MARSEDREN-469226 format. One record per residue: residue number from 0; residue in one letter; x, y, z of N, C-alpha, C in turn. Coordinates in nm, 2 decimals, always signed. Layout:
<recs>
<rec><marza>NUM</marza><donu>A</donu><n_px>X</n_px><n_py>Y</n_py><n_pz>Z</n_pz><ca_px>X</ca_px><ca_py>Y</ca_py><ca_pz>Z</ca_pz><c_px>X</c_px><c_py>Y</c_py><c_pz>Z</c_pz></rec>
...
</recs>
This chain:
<recs>
<rec><marza>0</marza><donu>M</donu><n_px>+13.61</n_px><n_py>+11.93</n_py><n_pz>+14.04</n_pz><ca_px>+13.62</ca_px><ca_py>+11.92</ca_py><ca_pz>+13.88</ca_pz><c_px>+13.44</c_px><c_py>+11.87</c_py><c_pz>+13.90</c_pz></rec>
<rec><marza>1</marza><donu>V</donu><n_px>+13.34</n_px><n_py>+11.94</n_py><n_pz>+13.92</n_pz><ca_px>+13.19</ca_px><ca_py>+11.92</ca_py><ca_pz>+13.94</ca_pz><c_px>+13.13</c_px><c_py>+11.83</c_py><c_pz>+13.83</c_pz></rec>
<rec><marza>2</marza><donu>N</donu><n_px>+13.05</n_px><n_py>+11.72</n_py><n_pz>+13.88</n_pz><ca_px>+12.95</ca_px><ca_py>+11.66</ca_py><ca_pz>+13.74</ca_pz><c_px>+12.85</c_px><c_py>+11.76</c_py><c_pz>+13.72</c_pz></rec>
<rec><marza>3</marza><donu>Q</donu><n_px>+12.84</n_px><n_py>+11.76</n_py><n_pz>+13.62</n_pz><ca_px>+12.71</ca_px><ca_py>+11.89</ca_py><ca_pz>+13.64</ca_pz><c_px>+12.59</c_px><c_py>+11.75</c_py><c_pz>+13.50</c_pz></rec>
<rec><marza>4</marza><donu>M</donu><n_px>+12.49</n_px><n_py>+11.79</n_py><n_pz>+13.50</n_pz><ca_px>+12.38</ca_px><ca_py>+11.70</ca_py><ca_pz>+13.47</ca_pz><c_px>+12.35</c_px><c_py>+11.78</c_py><c_pz>+13.29</c_pz></rec>
<rec><marza>5</marza><donu>P</donu><n_px>+12.36</n_px><n_py>+11.71</n_py><n_pz>+13.25</n_pz><ca_px>+12.34</ca_px><ca_py>+11.71</ca_py><ca_pz>+13.07</ca_pz><c_px>+12.22</c_px><c_py>+11.85</c_py><c_pz>+13.06</c_pz></rec>
<rec><marza>6</marza><donu>S</donu><n_px>+12.23</n_px><n_py>+11.87</n_py><n_pz>+12.98</n_pz><ca_px>+12.07</ca_px><ca_py>+12.01</ca_py><ca_pz>+13.02</ca_pz><c_px>+11.93</c_px><c_py>+11.94</c_py><c_pz>+12.93</c_pz></rec>
<rec><marza>7</marza><donu>Y</donu><n_px>+11.83</n_px><n_py>+11.97</n_py><n_pz>+12.97</n_pz><ca_px>+11.74</ca_px><ca_py>+11.86</ca_py><ca_pz>+12.87</ca_pz><c_px>+11.70</c_px><c_py>+11.93</c_py><c_pz>+12.74</c_pz></rec>
<rec><marza>8</marza><donu>S</donu><n_px>+11.73</n_px><n_py>+12.09</n_py><n_pz>+12.79</n_pz><ca_px>+11.70</ca_px><ca_py>+12.14</ca_py><ca_pz>+12.65</ca_pz><c_px>+11.80</c_px><c_py>+12.14</c_py><c_pz>+12.51</c_pz></rec>
<rec><marza>9</marza><donu>Q</donu><n_px>+11.91</n_px><n_py>+12.07</n_py><n_pz>+12.55</n_pz><ca_px>+12.02</ca_px><ca_py>+12.07</ca_py><ca_pz>+12.45</ca_pz><c_px>+12.00</c_px><c_py>+11.92</c_py><c_pz>+12.34</c_pz></rec>
<rec><marza>10</marza><donu>R</donu><n_px>+11.87</n_px><n_py>+11.87</n_py><n_pz>+12.41</n_pz><ca_px>+11.85</ca_px><ca_py>+11.79</ca_py><ca_pz>+12.38</ca_pz><c_px>+11.83</c_px><c_py>+11.76</c_py><c_pz>+12.16</c_pz></rec>
<rec><marza>11</marza><donu>I</donu><n_px>+11.77</n_px><n_py>+11.61</n_py><n_pz>+12.11</n_pz><ca_px>+11.74</ca_px><ca_py>+11.65</ca_py><ca_pz>+12.00</ca_pz><c_px>+11.58</c_px><c_py>+11.58</c_py><c_pz>+12.01</c_pz></rec>
<rec><marza>12</marza><donu>S</donu><n_px>+11.47</n_px><n_py>+11.62</n_py><n_pz>+11.87</n_pz><ca_px>+11.33</ca_px><ca_py>+11.64</ca_py><ca_pz>+11.94</ca_pz><c_px>+11.29</c_px><c_py>+11.45</c_py><c_pz>+11.97</c_pz></rec>
<rec><marza>13</marza><donu>L</donu><n_px>+11.20</n_px><n_py>+11.47</n_py><n_pz>+11.98</n_pz><ca_px>+11.18</ca_px><ca_py>+11.30</ca_py><ca_pz>+12.00</ca_pz><c_px>+11.11</c_px><c_py>+11.27</c_py><c_pz>+11.86</c_pz></rec>
<rec><marza>14</marza><donu>Q</donu><n_px>+11.08</n_px><n_py>+11.41</n_py><n_pz>+11.78</n_pz><ca_px>+11.05</ca_px><ca_py>+11.32</ca_py><ca_pz>+11.62</ca_pz><c_px>+11.20</c_px><c_py>+11.24</c_py><c_pz>+11.56</c_pz></rec>
<rec><marza>15</marza><donu>Q</donu><n_px>+11.25</n_px><n_py>+11.31</n_py><n_pz>+11.55</n_pz><ca_px>+11.41</ca_px><ca_py>+11.25</ca_py><ca_pz>+11.49</ca_pz><c_px>+11.44</c_px><c_py>+11.13</c_py><c_pz>+11.57</c_pz></rec>
<rec><marza>16</marza><donu>V</donu><n_px>+11.40</n_px><n_py>+11.10</n_py><n_pz>+11.72</n_pz><ca_px>+11.48</ca_px><ca_py>+10.97</ca_py><ca_pz>+11.76</ca_pz><c_px>+11.39</c_px><c_py>+10.89</c_py><c_pz>+11.76</c_pz></rec>
<rec><marza>17</marza><donu>M</donu><n_px>+11.22</n_px><n_py>+10.94</n_py><n_pz>+11.72</n_pz><ca_px>+11.16</ca_px><ca_py>+10.79</ca_py><ca_pz>+11.66</ca_pz><c_px>+11.15</c_px><c_py>+10.78</c_py><c_pz>+11.54</c_pz></rec>
<rec><marza>18</marza><donu>Q</donu><n_px>+11.24</n_px><n_py>+10.88</n_py><n_pz>+11.41</n_pz><ca_px>+11.27</ca_px><ca_py>+10.81</ca_py><ca_pz>+11.31</ca_pz><c_px>+11.39</c_px><c_py>+10.74</c_py><c_pz>+11.27</c_pz></rec>
<rec><marza>19</marza><donu>V</donu><n_px>+11.51</n_px><n_py>+10.80</n_py><n_pz>+11.38</n_pz><ca_px>+11.60</ca_px><ca_py>+10.68</ca_py><ca_pz>+11.42</ca_pz><c_px>+11.54</c_px><c_py>+10.49</c_py><c_pz>+11.47</c_pz></rec>
<rec><marza>20</marza><donu>A</donu><n_px>+11.51</n_px><n_py>+10.49</n_py><n_pz>+11.54</n_pz><ca_px>+11.49</ca_px><ca_py>+10.43</ca_py><ca_pz>+11.62</ca_pz><c_px>+11.37</c_px><c_py>+10.32</c_py><c_pz>+11.50</c_pz></rec>
<rec><marza>21</marza><donu>V</donu><n_px>+11.27</n_px><n_py>+10.38</n_py><n_pz>+11.45</n_pz><ca_px>+11.21</ca_px><ca_py>+10.30</ca_py><ca_pz>+11.32</ca_pz><c_px>+11.27</c_px><c_py>+10.30</c_py><c_pz>+11.17</c_pz></rec>
<rec><marza>22</marza><donu>Q</donu><n_px>+11.41</n_px><n_py>+10.37</n_py><n_pz>+11.20</n_pz><ca_px>+11.49</ca_px><ca_py>+10.28</ca_py><ca_pz>+11.10</ca_pz><c_px>+11.59</c_px><c_py>+10.15</c_py><c_pz>+11.10</c_pz></rec>
<rec><marza>23</marza><donu>R</donu><n_px>+11.57</n_px><n_py>+10.19</n_py><n_pz>+11.27</n_pz><ca_px>+11.74</ca_px><ca_py>+10.08</ca_py><ca_pz>+11.28</ca_pz><c_px>+11.55</c_px><c_py>+9.92</c_py><c_pz>+11.34</c_pz></rec>
<rec><marza>24</marza><donu>V</donu><n_px>+11.44</n_px><n_py>+9.95</n_py><n_pz>+11.36</n_pz><ca_px>+11.38</ca_px><ca_py>+9.83</ca_py><ca_pz>+11.37</ca_pz><c_px>+11.22</c_px><c_py>+9.85</c_py><c_pz>+11.34</c_pz></rec>
<rec><marza>25</marza><donu>P</donu><n_px>+11.17</n_px><n_py>+9.86</n_py><n_pz>+11.20</n_pz><ca_px>+11.07</ca_px><ca_py>+9.89</ca_py><ca_pz>+11.15</ca_pz><c_px>+10.96</c_px><c_py>+9.83</c_py><c_pz>+11.21</c_pz></rec>
<rec><marza>26</marza><donu>G</donu><n_px>+10.84</n_px><n_py>+9.89</n_py><n_pz>+11.25</n_pz><ca_px>+10.75</ca_px><ca_py>+9.88</ca_py><ca_pz>+11.30</ca_pz><c_px>+10.66</c_px><c_py>+9.99</c_py><c_pz>+11.40</c_pz></rec>
<rec><marza>27</marza><donu>Q</donu><n_px>+10.56</n_px><n_py>+9.93</n_py><n_pz>+11.46</n_pz><ca_px>+10.51</ca_px><ca_py>+10.10</ca_py><ca_pz>+11.50</ca_pz><c_px>+10.51</c_px><c_py>+10.07</c_py><c_pz>+11.67</c_pz></rec>
<rec><marza>28</marza><donu>I</donu><n_px>+10.54</n_px><n_py>+10.26</n_py><n_pz>+11.68</n_pz><ca_px>+10.60</ca_px><ca_py>+10.27</ca_py><ca_pz>+11.81</ca_pz><c_px>+10.49</c_px><c_py>+10.24</c_py><c_pz>+11.96</c_pz></rec>
<rec><marza>29</marza><donu>I</donu><n_px>+10.48</n_px><n_py>+10.19</n_py><n_pz>+12.02</n_pz><ca_px>+10.42</ca_px><ca_py>+10.21</ca_py><ca_pz>+12.13</ca_pz><c_px>+10.38</c_px><c_py>+10.20</c_py><c_pz>+12.27</c_pz></rec>
<rec><marza>30</marza><donu>H</donu><n_px>+10.51</n_px><n_py>+10.28</n_py><n_pz>+12.30</n_pz><ca_px>+10.58</ca_px><ca_py>+10.36</ca_py><ca_pz>+12.39</ca_pz><c_px>+10.66</c_px><c_py>+10.37</c_py><c_pz>+12.35</c_pz></rec>
<rec><marza>31</marza><donu>Y</donu><n_px>+10.71</n_px><n_py>+10.53</n_py><n_pz>+12.47</n_pz><ca_px>+10.85</ca_px><ca_py>+10.61</ca_py><ca_pz>+12.48</ca_pz><c_px>+10.89</c_px><c_py>+10.63</c_py><c_pz>+12.58</c_pz></rec>
<rec><marza>32</marza><donu>G</donu><n_px>+11.02</n_px><n_py>+10.69</n_py><n_pz>+12.64</n_pz><ca_px>+11.07</ca_px><ca_py>+10.71</ca_py><ca_pz>+12.73</ca_pz><c_px>+11.19</c_px><c_py>+10.82</c_py><c_pz>+12.72</c_pz></rec>
<rec><marza>33</marza><donu>L</donu><n_px>+11.20</n_px><n_py>+10.88</n_py><n_pz>+12.84</n_pz><ca_px>+11.35</ca_px><ca_py>+10.95</ca_py><ca_pz>+12.80</ca_pz><c_px>+11.37</c_px><c_py>+10.97</c_py><c_pz>+13.04</c_pz></rec>
<rec><marza>34</marza><donu>D</donu><n_px>+11.50</n_px><n_py>+10.92</n_py><n_pz>+12.98</n_pz><ca_px>+11.59</ca_px><ca_py>+10.84</ca_py><ca_pz>+13.09</ca_pz><c_px>+11.73</c_px><c_py>+10.92</c_py><c_pz>+13.18</c_pz></rec>
<rec><marza>35</marza><donu>M</donu><n_px>+11.76</n_px><n_py>+10.89</n_py><n_pz>+13.25</n_pz><ca_px>+11.88</ca_px><ca_py>+10.87</ca_py><ca_pz>+13.28</ca_pz><c_px>+12.00</c_px><c_py>+10.80</c_py><c_pz>+13.30</c_pz></rec>
<rec><marza>36</marza><donu>E</donu><n_px>+12.08</n_px><n_py>+10.72</n_py><n_pz>+13.18</n_pz><ca_px>+12.15</ca_px><ca_py>+10.62</ca_py><ca_pz>+13.23</ca_pz><c_px>+12.31</c_px><c_py>+10.63</c_py><c_pz>+13.25</c_pz></rec>
<rec><marza>37</marza><donu>N</donu><n_px>+12.37</n_px><n_py>+10.63</n_py><n_pz>+13.37</n_pz><ca_px>+12.50</ca_px><ca_py>+10.62</ca_py><ca_pz>+13.36</ca_pz><c_px>+12.55</c_px><c_py>+10.77</c_py><c_pz>+13.33</c_pz></rec>
<rec><marza>38</marza><donu>G</donu><n_px>+12.51</n_px><n_py>+10.88</n_py><n_pz>+13.33</n_pz><ca_px>+12.49</ca_px><ca_py>+11.05</ca_py><ca_pz>+13.34</ca_pz><c_px>+12.46</c_px><c_py>+11.08</c_py><c_pz>+13.22</c_pz></rec>
<rec><marza>39</marza><donu>V</donu><n_px>+12.40</n_px><n_py>+11.01</n_py><n_pz>+13.10</n_pz><ca_px>+12.38</ca_px><ca_py>+11.02</ca_py><ca_pz>+12.95</ca_pz><c_px>+12.24</c_px><c_py>+10.99</c_py><c_pz>+12.98</c_pz></rec>
<rec><marza>40</marza><donu>L</donu><n_px>+12.13</n_px><n_py>+11.11</n_py><n_pz>+12.90</n_pz><ca_px>+12.03</ca_px><ca_py>+11.13</ca_py><ca_pz>+12.86</ca_pz><c_px>+11.95</c_px><c_py>+11.03</c_py><c_pz>+12.78</c_pz></rec>
<rec><marza>41</marza><donu>V</donu><n_px>+11.89</n_px><n_py>+10.95</n_py><n_pz>+12.77</n_pz><ca_px>+11.84</ca_px><ca_py>+10.86</ca_py><ca_pz>+12.64</ca_pz><c_px>+11.74</c_px><c_py>+10.83</c_py><c_pz>+12.66</c_pz></rec>
<rec><marza>42</marza><donu>Y</donu><n_px>+11.66</n_px><n_py>+10.85</n_py><n_pz>+12.53</n_pz><ca_px>+11.55</ca_px><ca_py>+10.78</ca_py><ca_pz>+12.53</ca_pz><c_px>+11.49</c_px><c_py>+10.68</c_py><c_pz>+12.48</c_pz></rec>
<rec><marza>43</marza><donu>E</donu><n_px>+11.40</n_px><n_py>+10.60</n_py><n_pz>+12.53</n_pz><ca_px>+11.41</ca_px><ca_py>+10.42</ca_py><ca_pz>+12.55</ca_pz><c_px>+11.24</c_px><c_py>+10.45</c_py><c_pz>+12.41</c_pz></rec>
<rec><marza>44</marza><donu>I</donu><n_px>+11.27</n_px><n_py>+10.38</n_py><n_pz>+12.34</n_pz><ca_px>+11.13</ca_px><ca_py>+10.30</ca_py><ca_pz>+12.23</ca_pz><c_px>+11.13</c_px><c_py>+10.22</c_py><c_pz>+12.22</c_pz></rec>
<rec><marza>45</marza><donu>F</donu><n_px>+10.98</n_px><n_py>+10.17</n_py><n_pz>+12.20</n_pz><ca_px>+10.97</ca_px><ca_py>+10.04</ca_py><ca_pz>+12.24</ca_pz><c_px>+10.92</c_px><c_py>+10.05</c_py><c_pz>+12.12</c_pz></rec>
<rec><marza>46</marza><donu>I</donu><n_px>+10.96</n_px><n_py>+9.91</n_py><n_pz>+11.99</n_pz><ca_px>+10.86</ca_px><ca_py>+9.90</ca_py><ca_pz>+11.91</ca_pz><c_px>+10.78</c_px><c_py>+9.78</c_py><c_pz>+11.86</c_pz></rec>
<rec><marza>47</marza><donu>L</donu><n_px>+10.67</n_px><n_py>+9.78</n_py><n_pz>+11.86</n_pz><ca_px>+10.62</ca_px><ca_py>+9.61</ca_py><ca_pz>+11.79</ca_pz><c_px>+10.62</c_px><c_py>+9.60</c_py><c_pz>+11.65</c_pz></rec>
<rec><marza>48</marza><donu>T</donu><n_px>+10.72</n_px><n_py>+9.52</n_py><n_pz>+11.59</n_pz><ca_px>+10.73</ca_px><ca_py>+9.49</ca_py><ca_pz>+11.45</ca_pz><c_px>+10.60</c_px><c_py>+9.42</c_py><c_pz>+11.40</c_pz></rec>
<rec><marza>49</marza><donu>P</donu><n_px>+10.63</n_px><n_py>+9.39</n_py><n_pz>+11.31</n_pz><ca_px>+10.51</ca_px><ca_py>+9.34</ca_py><ca_pz>+11.20</ca_pz><c_px>+10.51</c_px><c_py>+9.15</c_py><c_pz>+11.25</c_pz></rec>
<rec><marza>50</marza><donu>Q</donu><n_px>+10.60</n_px><n_py>+9.11</n_py><n_pz>+11.29</n_pz><ca_px>+10.62</ca_px><ca_py>+8.94</ca_py><ca_pz>+11.36</ca_pz><c_px>+10.52</c_px><c_py>+9.00</c_py><c_pz>+11.54</c_pz></rec>
<rec><marza>51</marza><donu>N</donu><n_px>+10.51</n_px><n_py>+9.08</n_py><n_pz>+11.55</n_pz><ca_px>+10.48</ca_px><ca_py>+9.08</ca_py><ca_pz>+11.70</ca_pz><c_px>+10.56</c_px><c_py>+9.08</c_py><c_pz>+11.81</c_pz></rec>
<rec><marza>52</marza><donu>R</donu><n_px>+10.68</n_px><n_py>+9.10</n_py><n_pz>+11.74</n_pz><ca_px>+10.83</ca_px><ca_py>+9.12</ca_py><ca_pz>+11.86</ca_pz><c_px>+10.83</c_px><c_py>+9.25</c_py><c_pz>+11.92</c_pz></rec>
<rec><marza>53</marza><donu>I</donu><n_px>+10.88</n_px><n_py>+9.28</n_py><n_pz>+12.05</n_pz><ca_px>+10.85</ca_px><ca_py>+9.42</ca_py><ca_pz>+12.11</ca_pz><c_px>+11.04</c_px><c_py>+9.43</c_py><c_pz>+12.12</c_pz></rec>
<rec><marza>54</marza><donu>Y</donu><n_px>+11.07</n_px><n_py>+9.53</n_py><n_pz>+12.05</n_pz><ca_px>+11.24</ca_px><ca_py>+9.59</ca_py><ca_pz>+12.07</ca_pz><c_px>+11.21</c_px><c_py>+9.77</c_py><c_pz>+12.13</c_pz></rec>
<rec><marza>55</marza><donu>E</donu><n_px>+11.33</n_px><n_py>+9.73</n_py><n_pz>+12.20</n_pz><ca_px>+11.32</ca_px><ca_py>+9.86</ca_py><ca_pz>+12.33</ca_pz><c_px>+11.51</c_px><c_py>+9.94</c_py><c_pz>+12.24</c_pz></rec>
<rec><marza>56</marza><donu>V</donu><n_px>+11.46</n_px><n_py>+10.06</n_py><n_pz>+12.14</n_pz><ca_px>+11.56</ca_px><ca_py>+10.08</ca_py><ca_pz>+12.09</ca_pz><c_px>+11.65</c_px><c_py>+10.25</c_py><c_pz>+12.22</c_pz></rec>
<rec><marza>57</marza><donu>E</donu><n_px>+11.72</n_px><n_py>+10.24</n_py><n_pz>+12.20</n_pz><ca_px>+11.79</ca_px><ca_py>+10.35</ca_py><ca_pz>+12.30</ca_pz><c_px>+11.84</c_px><c_py>+10.42</c_py><c_pz>+12.24</c_pz></rec>
<rec><marza>58</marza><donu>V</donu><n_px>+11.81</n_px><n_py>+10.52</n_py><n_pz>+12.25</n_pz><ca_px>+11.97</ca_px><ca_py>+10.62</ca_py><ca_pz>+12.19</ca_pz><c_px>+11.95</c_px><c_py>+10.78</c_py><c_pz>+12.27</c_pz></rec>
<rec><marza>59</marza><donu>N</donu><n_px>+12.07</n_px><n_py>+10.79</n_py><n_pz>+12.23</n_pz><ca_px>+12.12</ca_px><ca_py>+10.91</ca_py><ca_pz>+12.33</ca_pz><c_px>+12.05</c_px><c_py>+11.05</c_py><c_pz>+12.28</c_pz></rec>
<rec><marza>60</marza><donu>A</donu><n_px>+11.98</n_px><n_py>+11.10</n_py><n_pz>+12.36</n_pz><ca_px>+11.94</ca_px><ca_py>+11.20</ca_py><ca_pz>+12.31</ca_pz><c_px>+12.02</c_px><c_py>+11.36</c_py><c_pz>+12.28</c_pz></rec>
<rec><marza>61</marza><donu>K</donu><n_px>+12.10</n_px><n_py>+11.35</n_py><n_pz>+12.27</n_pz><ca_px>+12.19</ca_px><ca_py>+11.46</ca_py><ca_pz>+12.29</ca_pz><c_px>+12.26</c_px><c_py>+11.40</c_py><c_pz>+12.11</c_pz></rec>
<rec><marza>62</marza><donu>T</donu><n_px>+12.35</n_px><n_py>+11.35</n_py><n_pz>+12.10</n_pz><ca_px>+12.46</ca_px><ca_py>+11.33</ca_py><ca_pz>+11.95</ca_pz><c_px>+12.32</c_px><c_py>+11.20</c_py><c_pz>+11.83</c_pz></rec>
<rec><marza>63</marza><donu>E</donu><n_px>+12.27</n_px><n_py>+11.13</n_py><n_pz>+11.90</n_pz><ca_px>+12.10</ca_px><ca_py>+11.06</ca_py><ca_pz>+11.81</ca_pz><c_px>+12.15</c_px><c_py>+10.94</c_py><c_pz>+11.77</c_pz></rec>
<rec><marza>64</marza><donu>T</donu><n_px>+12.25</n_px><n_py>+10.90</n_py><n_pz>+11.90</n_pz><ca_px>+12.37</ca_px><ca_py>+10.77</ca_py><ca_pz>+11.87</ca_pz><c_px>+12.27</c_px><c_py>+10.66</c_py><c_pz>+11.93</c_pz></rec>
<rec><marza>65</marza><donu>I</donu><n_px>+12.24</n_px><n_py>+10.54</n_py><n_pz>+11.87</n_pz><ca_px>+12.18</ca_px><ca_py>+10.42</ca_py><ca_pz>+11.87</ca_pz><c_px>+12.27</c_px><c_py>+10.36</c_py><c_pz>+12.01</c_pz></rec>
<rec><marza>66</marza><donu>R</donu><n_px>+12.23</n_px><n_py>+10.33</n_py><n_pz>+12.13</n_pz><ca_px>+12.31</ca_px><ca_py>+10.30</ca_py><ca_pz>+12.21</ca_pz><c_px>+12.26</c_px><c_py>+10.12</c_py><c_pz>+12.21</c_pz></rec>
<rec><marza>67</marza><donu>K</donu><n_px>+12.20</n_px><n_py>+10.12</n_py><n_pz>+12.24</n_pz><ca_px>+12.14</ca_px><ca_py>+9.96</ca_py><ca_pz>+12.26</ca_pz><c_px>+11.99</c_px><c_py>+9.91</c_py><c_pz>+12.17</c_pz></rec>
<rec><marza>68</marza><donu>V</donu><n_px>+12.00</n_px><n_py>+9.79</n_py><n_pz>+12.14</n_pz><ca_px>+11.88</ca_px><ca_py>+9.78</ca_py><ca_pz>+12.06</ca_pz><c_px>+11.83</c_px><c_py>+9.61</c_py><c_pz>+12.13</c_pz></rec>
<rec><marza>69</marza><donu>E</donu><n_px>+11.68</n_px><n_py>+9.58</n_py><n_pz>+12.20</n_pz><ca_px>+11.69</ca_px><ca_py>+9.47</ca_py><ca_pz>+12.27</ca_pz><c_px>+11.58</c_px><c_py>+9.46</c_py><c_pz>+12.30</c_pz></rec>
<rec><marza>70</marza><donu>E</donu><n_px>+11.58</n_px><n_py>+9.31</n_py><n_pz>+12.26</n_pz><ca_px>+11.39</ca_px><ca_py>+9.24</ca_py><ca_pz>+12.21</ca_pz><c_px>+11.36</c_px><c_py>+9.27</c_py><c_pz>+12.37</c_pz></rec>
<rec><marza>71</marza><donu>G</donu><n_px>+11.25</n_px><n_py>+9.27</n_py><n_pz>+12.41</n_pz><ca_px>+11.20</ca_px><ca_py>+9.23</ca_py><ca_pz>+12.54</ca_pz><c_px>+11.02</c_px><c_py>+9.27</c_py><c_pz>+12.51</c_pz></rec>
<rec><marza>72</marza><donu>N</donu><n_px>+10.97</n_px><n_py>+9.24</n_py><n_pz>+12.63</n_pz><ca_px>+10.83</ca_px><ca_py>+9.27</ca_py><ca_pz>+12.68</ca_pz><c_px>+10.76</c_px><c_py>+9.29</c_py><c_pz>+12.76</c_pz></rec>
<rec><marza>73</marza><donu>D</donu><n_px>+10.84</n_px><n_py>+9.42</n_py><n_pz>+12.81</n_pz><ca_px>+10.80</ca_px><ca_py>+9.50</ca_py><ca_pz>+12.90</ca_pz><c_px>+10.86</c_px><c_py>+9.65</c_py><c_pz>+12.86</c_pz></rec>
<rec><marza>74</marza><donu>F</donu><n_px>+10.83</n_px><n_py>+9.70</n_py><n_pz>+12.98</n_pz><ca_px>+10.90</ca_px><ca_py>+9.84</ca_py><ca_pz>+12.96</ca_pz><c_px>+10.92</c_px><c_py>+9.95</c_py><c_pz>+13.05</c_pz></rec>
<rec><marza>75</marza><donu>D</donu><n_px>+11.06</n_px><n_py>+9.86</n_py><n_pz>+13.14</n_pz><ca_px>+11.12</ca_px><ca_py>+9.89</ca_py><ca_pz>+13.25</ca_pz><c_px>+11.29</c_px><c_py>+9.89</c_py><c_pz>+13.14</c_pz></rec>
</recs>
């Protein structure tokens, strides 16, 4: 069996992902990216909350499922 990389054309839109992320962590999106983690294509959305905290919300780019919400202060 051959492992296939997910197709970038099958992902949900960035706008949809941003809506999902801000519903989970209200605030202003300050950075975003698209990354491959363990064979899964994920959007990484960084949100600045009204309390001046930064959260990273990872969303599965194919299913729109939130994979992780983590407080942090960098973009790695």
